[in-house]
mmCIF file of the N, C-alpha and C atoms, coordinates in Angstrom:
data_MODEL
# 
_entry.id   MODEL 
# 
loop_
_atom_site.group_PDB 
_atom_site.id 
_atom_site.type_symbol 
_atom_site.label_atom_id 
_atom_site.label_alt_id 
_atom_site.label_comp_id 
_atom_site.label_asym_id 
_atom_site.label_entity_id 
_atom_site.label_seq_id 
_atom_site.pdbx_PDB_ins_code 
_atom_site.Cartn_x 
_atom_site.Cartn_y 
_atom_site.Cartn_z 
_atom_site.occupancy 
_atom_site.B_iso_or_equiv 
_atom_site.pdbx_formal_charge 
_atom_site.auth_seq_id 
_atom_site.auth_comp_id 
_atom_site.auth_asym_id 
_atom_site.auth_atom_id 
_atom_site.pdbx_PDB_model_num 
ATOM 1   N N  . MET A 1 1  ? -26.665 -92.402 -20.784 1.00 0.00 ? 1  MET A N  1 
ATOM 2   C CA . MET A 1 1  ? -26.012 -91.279 -21.408 1.00 0.00 ? 1  MET A CA 1 
ATOM 3   C C  . MET A 1 1  ? -25.643 -90.255 -20.328 1.00 0.00 ? 1  MET A C  1 
ATOM 4   N N  . ASN A 1 2  ? -24.381 -89.891 -20.270 1.00 0.00 ? 2  ASN A N  1 
ATOM 5   C CA . ASN A 1 2  ? -23.902 -88.940 -19.283 1.00 0.00 ? 2  ASN A CA 1 
ATOM 6   C C  . ASN A 1 2  ? -24.078 -87.520 -19.787 1.00 0.00 ? 2  ASN A C  1 
ATOM 7   N N  . GLN A 1 3  ? -24.517 -86.664 -18.896 1.00 0.00 ? 3  GLN A N  1 
ATOM 8   C CA . GLN A 1 3  ? -24.578 -85.254 -19.234 1.00 0.00 ? 3  GLN A CA 1 
ATOM 9   C C  . GLN A 1 3  ? -23.355 -84.580 -18.641 1.00 0.00 ? 3  GLN A C  1 
ATOM 10  N N  . ALA A 1 4  ? -22.593 -83.892 -19.483 1.00 0.00 ? 4  ALA A N  1 
ATOM 11  C CA . ALA A 1 4  ? -21.374 -83.249 -19.013 1.00 0.00 ? 4  ALA A CA 1 
ATOM 12  C C  . ALA A 1 4  ? -21.678 -81.943 -18.288 1.00 0.00 ? 4  ALA A C  1 
ATOM 13  N N  . THR A 1 5  ? -22.817 -81.316 -18.604 1.00 0.00 ? 5  THR A N  1 
ATOM 14  C CA . THR A 1 5  ? -23.158 -80.047 -17.975 1.00 0.00 ? 5  THR A CA 1 
ATOM 15  C C  . THR A 1 5  ? -24.484 -80.169 -17.246 1.00 0.00 ? 5  THR A C  1 
ATOM 16  N N  . SER A 1 6  ? -24.608 -79.385 -16.205 1.00 0.00 ? 6  SER A N  1 
ATOM 17  C CA . SER A 1 6  ? -25.861 -79.381 -15.453 1.00 0.00 ? 6  SER A CA 1 
ATOM 18  C C  . SER A 1 6  ? -26.891 -78.544 -16.211 1.00 0.00 ? 6  SER A C  1 
ATOM 19  N N  . PRO A 1 7  ? -28.166 -78.710 -15.885 1.00 0.00 ? 7  PRO A N  1 
ATOM 20  C CA . PRO A 1 7  ? -29.199 -77.903 -16.563 1.00 0.00 ? 7  PRO A CA 1 
ATOM 21  C C  . PRO A 1 7  ? -28.984 -76.400 -16.394 1.00 0.00 ? 7  PRO A C  1 
ATOM 22  N N  . GLU A 1 8  ? -28.472 -75.989 -15.232 1.00 0.00 ? 8  GLU A N  1 
ATOM 23  C CA . GLU A 1 8  ? -28.224 -74.563 -15.013 1.00 0.00 ? 8  GLU A CA 1 
ATOM 24  C C  . GLU A 1 8  ? -27.130 -74.051 -15.948 1.00 0.00 ? 8  GLU A C  1 
ATOM 25  N N  . GLN A 1 9  ? -26.080 -74.856 -16.112 1.00 0.00 ? 9  GLN A N  1 
ATOM 26  C CA . GLN A 1 9  ? -24.995 -74.452 -17.014 1.00 0.00 ? 9  GLN A CA 1 
ATOM 27  C C  . GLN A 1 9  ? -25.482 -74.417 -18.457 1.00 0.00 ? 9  GLN A C  1 
ATOM 28  N N  . GLN A 1 10 ? -26.331 -75.362 -18.819 1.00 0.00 ? 10 GLN A N  1 
ATOM 29  C CA . GLN A 1 10 ? -26.851 -75.396 -20.184 1.00 0.00 ? 10 GLN A CA 1 
ATOM 30  C C  . GLN A 1 10 ? -27.741 -74.182 -20.445 1.00 0.00 ? 10 GLN A C  1 
ATOM 31  N N  . LYS A 1 11 ? -28.582 -73.814 -19.470 1.00 0.00 ? 11 LYS A N  1 
ATOM 32  C CA . LYS A 1 11 ? -29.424 -72.625 -19.622 1.00 0.00 ? 11 LYS A CA 1 
ATOM 33  C C  . LYS A 1 11 ? -28.574 -71.371 -19.774 1.00 0.00 ? 11 LYS A C  1 
ATOM 34  N N  . LYS A 1 12 ? -27.511 -71.277 -18.981 1.00 0.00 ? 12 LYS A N  1 
ATOM 35  C CA . LYS A 1 12 ? -26.624 -70.115 -19.071 1.00 0.00 ? 12 LYS A CA 1 
ATOM 36  C C  . LYS A 1 12 ? -25.953 -70.064 -20.441 1.00 0.00 ? 12 LYS A C  1 
ATOM 37  N N  . HIS A 1 13 ? -25.510 -71.210 -20.916 1.00 0.00 ? 13 HIS A N  1 
ATOM 38  C CA . HIS A 1 13 ? -24.877 -71.273 -22.234 1.00 0.00 ? 13 HIS A CA 1 
ATOM 39  C C  . HIS A 1 13 ? -25.865 -70.885 -23.332 1.00 0.00 ? 13 HIS A C  1 
ATOM 40  N N  . GLU A 1 14 ? -27.097 -71.391 -23.255 1.00 0.00 ? 14 GLU A N  1 
ATOM 41  C CA . GLU A 1 14 ? -28.109 -71.054 -24.254 1.00 0.00 ? 14 GLU A CA 1 
ATOM 42  C C  . GLU A 1 14 ? -28.452 -69.570 -24.211 1.00 0.00 ? 14 GLU A C  1 
ATOM 43  N N  . ARG A 1 15 ? -28.540 -69.000 -23.005 1.00 0.00 ? 15 ARG A N  1 
ATOM 44  C CA . ARG A 1 15 ? -28.831 -67.573 -22.883 1.00 0.00 ? 15 ARG A CA 1 
ATOM 45  C C  . ARG A 1 15 ? -27.706 -66.740 -23.489 1.00 0.00 ? 15 ARG A C  1 
ATOM 46  N N  . ASN A 1 16 ? -26.468 -67.103 -23.190 1.00 0.00 ? 16 ASN A N  1 
ATOM 47  C CA . ASN A 1 16 ? -25.333 -66.366 -23.747 1.00 0.00 ? 16 ASN A CA 1 
ATOM 48  C C  . ASN A 1 16 ? -25.279 -66.492 -25.262 1.00 0.00 ? 16 ASN A C  1 
ATOM 49  N N  . THR A 1 17 ? -25.598 -67.666 -25.775 1.00 0.00 ? 17 THR A N  1 
ATOM 50  C CA . THR A 1 17 ? -25.623 -67.858 -27.226 1.00 0.00 ? 17 THR A CA 1 
ATOM 51  C C  . THR A 1 17 ? -26.703 -67.000 -27.864 1.00 0.00 ? 17 THR A C  1 
ATOM 52  N N  . PHE A 1 18 ? -27.892 -66.965 -27.259 1.00 0.00 ? 18 PHE A N  1 
ATOM 53  C CA . PHE A 1 18 ? -28.975 -66.141 -27.789 1.00 0.00 ? 18 PHE A CA 1 
ATOM 54  C C  . PHE A 1 18 ? -28.601 -64.666 -27.788 1.00 0.00 ? 18 PHE A C  1 
ATOM 55  N N  . ILE A 1 19 ? -28.008 -64.203 -26.688 1.00 0.00 ? 19 ILE A N  1 
ATOM 56  C CA . ILE A 1 19 ? -27.607 -62.794 -26.616 1.00 0.00 ? 19 ILE A CA 1 
ATOM 57  C C  . ILE A 1 19 ? -26.576 -62.484 -27.689 1.00 0.00 ? 19 ILE A C  1 
ATOM 58  N N  . PHE A 1 20 ? -25.618 -63.372 -27.879 1.00 0.00 ? 20 PHE A N  1 
ATOM 59  C CA . PHE A 1 20 ? -24.610 -63.157 -28.923 1.00 0.00 ? 20 PHE A CA 1 
ATOM 60  C C  . PHE A 1 20 ? -25.262 -63.073 -30.293 1.00 0.00 ? 20 PHE A C  1 
ATOM 61  N N  . LEU A 1 21 ? -26.181 -64.006 -30.590 1.00 0.00 ? 21 LEU A N  1 
ATOM 62  C CA . LEU A 1 21 ? -26.835 -64.010 -31.892 1.00 0.00 ? 21 LEU A CA 1 
ATOM 63  C C  . LEU A 1 21 ? -27.705 -62.774 -32.088 1.00 0.00 ? 21 LEU A C  1 
ATOM 64  N N  . ALA A 1 22 ? -28.484 -62.418 -31.084 1.00 0.00 ? 22 ALA A N  1 
ATOM 65  C CA . ALA A 1 22 ? -29.443 -61.325 -31.218 1.00 0.00 ? 22 ALA A CA 1 
ATOM 66  C C  . ALA A 1 22 ? -28.780 -59.952 -31.182 1.00 0.00 ? 22 ALA A C  1 
ATOM 67  N N  . VAL A 1 23 ? -27.752 -59.793 -30.359 1.00 0.00 ? 23 VAL A N  1 
ATOM 68  C CA . VAL A 1 23 ? -27.162 -58.471 -30.161 1.00 0.00 ? 23 VAL A CA 1 
ATOM 69  C C  . VAL A 1 23 ? -25.996 -58.210 -31.104 1.00 0.00 ? 23 VAL A C  1 
ATOM 70  N N  . PHE A 1 24 ? -25.231 -59.233 -31.425 1.00 0.00 ? 24 PHE A N  1 
ATOM 71  C CA . PHE A 1 24 ? -24.036 -59.019 -32.229 1.00 0.00 ? 24 PHE A CA 1 
ATOM 72  C C  . PHE A 1 24 ? -24.157 -59.566 -33.646 1.00 0.00 ? 24 PHE A C  1 
ATOM 73  N N  . LEU A 1 25 ? -24.436 -60.842 -33.787 1.00 0.00 ? 25 LEU A N  1 
ATOM 74  C CA . LEU A 1 25 ? -24.336 -61.485 -35.091 1.00 0.00 ? 25 LEU A CA 1 
ATOM 75  C C  . LEU A 1 25 ? -25.406 -61.009 -36.066 1.00 0.00 ? 25 LEU A C  1 
ATOM 76  N N  . ALA A 1 26 ? -26.656 -60.944 -35.648 1.00 0.00 ? 26 ALA A N  1 
ATOM 77  C CA . ALA A 1 26 ? -27.733 -60.540 -36.556 1.00 0.00 ? 26 ALA A CA 1 
ATOM 78  C C  . ALA A 1 26 ? -27.540 -59.115 -37.083 1.00 0.00 ? 26 ALA A C  1 
ATOM 79  N N  . PRO A 1 27 ? -27.261 -58.117 -36.234 1.00 0.00 ? 27 PRO A N  1 
ATOM 80  C CA . PRO A 1 27 ? -27.042 -56.771 -36.774 1.00 0.00 ? 27 PRO A CA 1 
ATOM 81  C C  . PRO A 1 27 ? -25.816 -56.672 -37.679 1.00 0.00 ? 27 PRO A C  1 
ATOM 82  N N  . ILE A 1 28 ? -24.750 -57.356 -37.313 1.00 0.00 ? 28 ILE A N  1 
ATOM 83  C CA . ILE A 1 28 ? -23.541 -57.301 -38.139 1.00 0.00 ? 28 ILE A CA 1 
ATOM 84  C C  . ILE A 1 28 ? -23.802 -57.926 -39.504 1.00 0.00 ? 28 ILE A C  1 
ATOM 85  N N  . LEU A 1 29 ? -24.470 -59.081 -39.525 1.00 0.00 ? 29 LEU A N  1 
ATOM 86  C CA . LEU A 1 29 ? -24.792 -59.714 -40.804 1.00 0.00 ? 29 LEU A CA 1 
ATOM 87  C C  . LEU A 1 29 ? -25.732 -58.851 -41.629 1.00 0.00 ? 29 LEU A C  1 
ATOM 88  N N  . SER A 1 30 ? -26.688 -58.186 -40.987 1.00 0.00 ? 30 SER A N  1 
ATOM 89  C CA . SER A 1 30 ? -27.609 -57.310 -41.708 1.00 0.00 ? 30 SER A CA 1 
ATOM 90  C C  . SER A 1 30 ? -26.856 -56.170 -42.383 1.00 0.00 ? 30 SER A C  1 
ATOM 91  N N  . VAL A 1 31 ? -25.955 -55.557 -41.660 1.00 0.00 ? 31 VAL A N  1 
ATOM 92  C CA . VAL A 1 31 ? -25.172 -54.454 -42.224 1.00 0.00 ? 31 VAL A CA 1 
ATOM 93  C C  . VAL A 1 31 ? -24.306 -54.951 -43.371 1.00 0.00 ? 31 VAL A C  1 
ATOM 94  N N  . ILE A 1 32 ? -23.689 -56.106 -43.220 1.00 0.00 ? 32 ILE A N  1 
ATOM 95  C CA . ILE A 1 32 ? -22.837 -56.654 -44.279 1.00 0.00 ? 32 ILE A CA 1 
ATOM 96  C C  . ILE A 1 32 ? -23.654 -56.956 -45.530 1.00 0.00 ? 32 ILE A C  1 
ATOM 97  N N  . ILE A 1 33 ? -24.844 -57.529 -45.359 1.00 0.00 ? 33 ILE A N  1 
ATOM 98  C CA . ILE A 1 33 ? -25.683 -57.873 -46.515 1.00 0.00 ? 33 ILE A CA 1 
ATOM 99  C C  . ILE A 1 33 ? -26.145 -56.612 -47.236 1.00 0.00 ? 33 ILE A C  1 
ATOM 100 N N  . VAL A 1 34 ? -26.624 -55.611 -46.488 1.00 0.00 ? 34 VAL A N  1 
ATOM 101 C CA . VAL A 1 34 ? -27.096 -54.369 -47.109 1.00 0.00 ? 34 VAL A CA 1 
ATOM 102 C C  . VAL A 1 34 ? -25.938 -53.630 -47.774 1.00 0.00 ? 34 VAL A C  1 
ATOM 103 N N  . ALA A 1 35 ? -24.792 -53.580 -47.110 1.00 0.00 ? 35 ALA A N  1 
ATOM 104 C CA . ALA A 1 35 ? -23.632 -52.909 -47.693 1.00 0.00 ? 35 ALA A CA 1 
ATOM 105 C C  . ALA A 1 35 ? -23.150 -53.638 -48.943 1.00 0.00 ? 35 ALA A C  1 
ATOM 106 N N  . GLY A 1 36 ? -23.169 -54.953 -48.920 1.00 0.00 ? 36 GLY A N  1 
ATOM 107 C CA . GLY A 1 36 ? -22.773 -55.723 -50.099 1.00 0.00 ? 36 GLY A CA 1 
ATOM 108 C C  . GLY A 1 36 ? -23.694 -55.483 -51.274 1.00 0.00 ? 36 GLY A C  1 
ATOM 109 N N  . PHE A 1 37 ? -25.003 -55.422 -51.007 1.00 0.00 ? 37 PHE A N  1 
ATOM 110 C CA . PHE A 1 37 ? -25.955 -55.140 -52.084 1.00 0.00 ? 37 PHE A CA 1 
ATOM 111 C C  . PHE A 1 37 ? -25.738 -53.731 -52.634 1.00 0.00 ? 37 PHE A C  1 
ATOM 112 N N  . GLY A 1 38 ? -25.536 -52.760 -51.743 1.00 0.00 ? 38 GLY A N  1 
ATOM 113 C CA . GLY A 1 38 ? -25.271 -51.394 -52.187 1.00 0.00 ? 38 GLY A CA 1 
ATOM 114 C C  . GLY A 1 38 ? -23.993 -51.304 -53.002 1.00 0.00 ? 38 GLY A C  1 
ATOM 115 N N  . PHE A 1 39 ? -22.978 -52.024 -52.594 1.00 0.00 ? 39 PHE A N  1 
ATOM 116 C CA . PHE A 1 39 ? -21.724 -52.033 -53.346 1.00 0.00 ? 39 PHE A CA 1 
ATOM 117 C C  . PHE A 1 39 ? -21.925 -52.644 -54.725 1.00 0.00 ? 39 PHE A C  1 
ATOM 118 N N  . ALA A 1 40 ? -22.699 -53.729 -54.801 1.00 0.00 ? 40 ALA A N  1 
ATOM 119 C CA . ALA A 1 40 ? -22.964 -54.371 -56.093 1.00 0.00 ? 40 ALA A CA 1 
ATOM 120 C C  . ALA A 1 40 ? -23.727 -53.429 -57.019 1.00 0.00 ? 40 ALA A C  1 
ATOM 121 N N  . VAL A 1 41 ? -24.705 -52.702 -56.485 1.00 0.00 ? 41 VAL A N  1 
ATOM 122 C CA . VAL A 1 41 ? -25.455 -51.738 -57.299 1.00 0.00 ? 41 VAL A CA 1 
ATOM 123 C C  . VAL A 1 41 ? -24.531 -50.619 -57.757 1.00 0.00 ? 41 VAL A C  1 
ATOM 124 N N  . TRP A 1 42 ? -23.690 -50.128 -56.871 1.00 0.00 ? 42 TRP A N  1 
ATOM 125 C CA . TRP A 1 42 ? -22.769 -49.053 -57.209 1.00 0.00 ? 42 TRP A CA 1 
ATOM 126 C C  . TRP A 1 42 ? -21.803 -49.485 -58.321 1.00 0.00 ? 42 TRP A C  1 
ATOM 127 N N  . ILE A 1 43 ? -21.227 -50.672 -58.182 1.00 0.00 ? 43 ILE A N  1 
ATOM 128 C CA . ILE A 1 43 ? -20.303 -51.175 -59.200 1.00 0.00 ? 43 ILE A CA 1 
ATOM 129 C C  . ILE A 1 43 ? -21.026 -51.375 -60.530 1.00 0.00 ? 43 ILE A C  1 
ATOM 130 N N  . SER A 1 44 ? -22.240 -51.919 -60.484 1.00 0.00 ? 44 SER A N  1 
ATOM 131 C CA . SER A 1 44 ? -22.978 -52.129 -61.739 1.00 0.00 ? 44 SER A CA 1 
ATOM 132 C C  . SER A 1 44 ? -23.293 -50.796 -62.405 1.00 0.00 ? 44 SER A C  1 
ATOM 133 N N  . GLN A 1 45 ? -23.551 -49.753 -61.630 1.00 0.00 ? 45 GLN A N  1 
ATOM 134 C CA . GLN A 1 45 ? -23.811 -48.445 -62.224 1.00 0.00 ? 45 GLN A CA 1 
ATOM 135 C C  . GLN A 1 45 ? -22.543 -47.826 -62.790 1.00 0.00 ? 45 GLN A C  1 
ATOM 136 N N  . ILE A 1 46 ? -21.403 -48.154 -62.250 1.00 0.00 ? 46 ILE A N  1 
ATOM 137 C CA . ILE A 1 46 ? -20.150 -47.670 -62.828 1.00 0.00 ? 46 ILE A CA 1 
ATOM 138 C C  . ILE A 1 46 ? -19.954 -48.281 -64.212 1.00 0.00 ? 46 ILE A C  1 
ATOM 139 N N  . PHE A 1 47 ? -20.240 -49.587 -64.340 1.00 0.00 ? 47 PHE A N  1 
ATOM 140 C CA . PHE A 1 47 ? -20.028 -50.262 -65.617 1.00 0.00 ? 47 PHE A CA 1 
ATOM 141 C C  . PHE A 1 47 ? -21.148 -50.009 -66.620 1.00 0.00 ? 47 PHE A C  1 
ATOM 142 N N  . PHE A 1 48 ? -22.393 -49.986 -66.176 1.00 0.00 ? 48 PHE A N  1 
ATOM 143 C CA . PHE A 1 48 ? -23.529 -49.925 -67.099 1.00 0.00 ? 48 PHE A CA 1 
ATOM 144 C C  . PHE A 1 48 ? -24.256 -48.591 -67.082 1.00 0.00 ? 48 PHE A C  1 
ATOM 145 N N  . GLY A 1 49 ? -23.882 -47.676 -66.224 1.00 0.00 ? 49 GLY A N  1 
ATOM 146 C CA . GLY A 1 49 ? -24.543 -46.385 -66.128 1.00 0.00 ? 49 GLY A CA 1 
ATOM 147 C C  . GLY A 1 49 ? -25.771 -46.460 -65.242 1.00 0.00 ? 49 GLY A C  1 
ATOM 148 N N  . PRO A 1 50 ? -26.326 -45.289 -64.905 1.00 0.00 ? 50 PRO A N  1 
ATOM 149 C CA . PRO A 1 50 ? -27.517 -45.278 -64.065 1.00 0.00 ? 50 PRO A CA 1 
ATOM 150 C C  . PRO A 1 50 ? -28.722 -45.871 -64.801 1.00 0.00 ? 50 PRO A C  1 
ATOM 151 N N  . PRO A 1 51 ? -29.757 -46.256 -64.074 1.00 0.00 ? 51 PRO A N  1 
ATOM 152 C CA . PRO A 1 51 ? -30.907 -46.907 -64.703 1.00 0.00 ? 51 PRO A CA 1 
ATOM 153 C C  . PRO A 1 51 ? -31.602 -46.047 -65.756 1.00 0.00 ? 51 PRO A C  1 
ATOM 154 N N  . SER A 1 52 ? -31.541 -44.722 -65.622 1.00 0.00 ? 52 SER A N  1 
ATOM 155 C CA . SER A 1 52 ? -32.247 -43.859 -66.574 1.00 0.00 ? 52 SER A CA 1 
ATOM 156 C C  . SER A 1 52 ? -31.446 -43.587 -67.838 1.00 0.00 ? 52 SER A C  1 
ATOM 157 N N  . ALA A 1 53 ? -30.191 -43.991 -67.880 1.00 0.00 ? 53 ALA A N  1 
ATOM 158 C CA . ALA A 1 53 ? -29.342 -43.681 -69.036 1.00 0.00 ? 53 ALA A CA 1 
ATOM 159 C C  . ALA A 1 53 ? -29.595 -44.621 -70.196 1.00 0.00 ? 53 ALA A C  1 
# 
C-alpha cells in the first residue's frame, strides 16, 4: 500500500483540521444551535403566548 503523504504532512494536516474544528466549526455550530432554539421558543411564544398565559 502506497502512502501519498509523508508522516510529517499527515501530522500537519491533522493539526490544521483540529484547529479548524476547535476554533471555527465548534463555536459556530454552538451559536447556530442556541440561536435556532431561541428562535423556535420565540416563534412558539408568538403563536401560543408566554408560558404563564
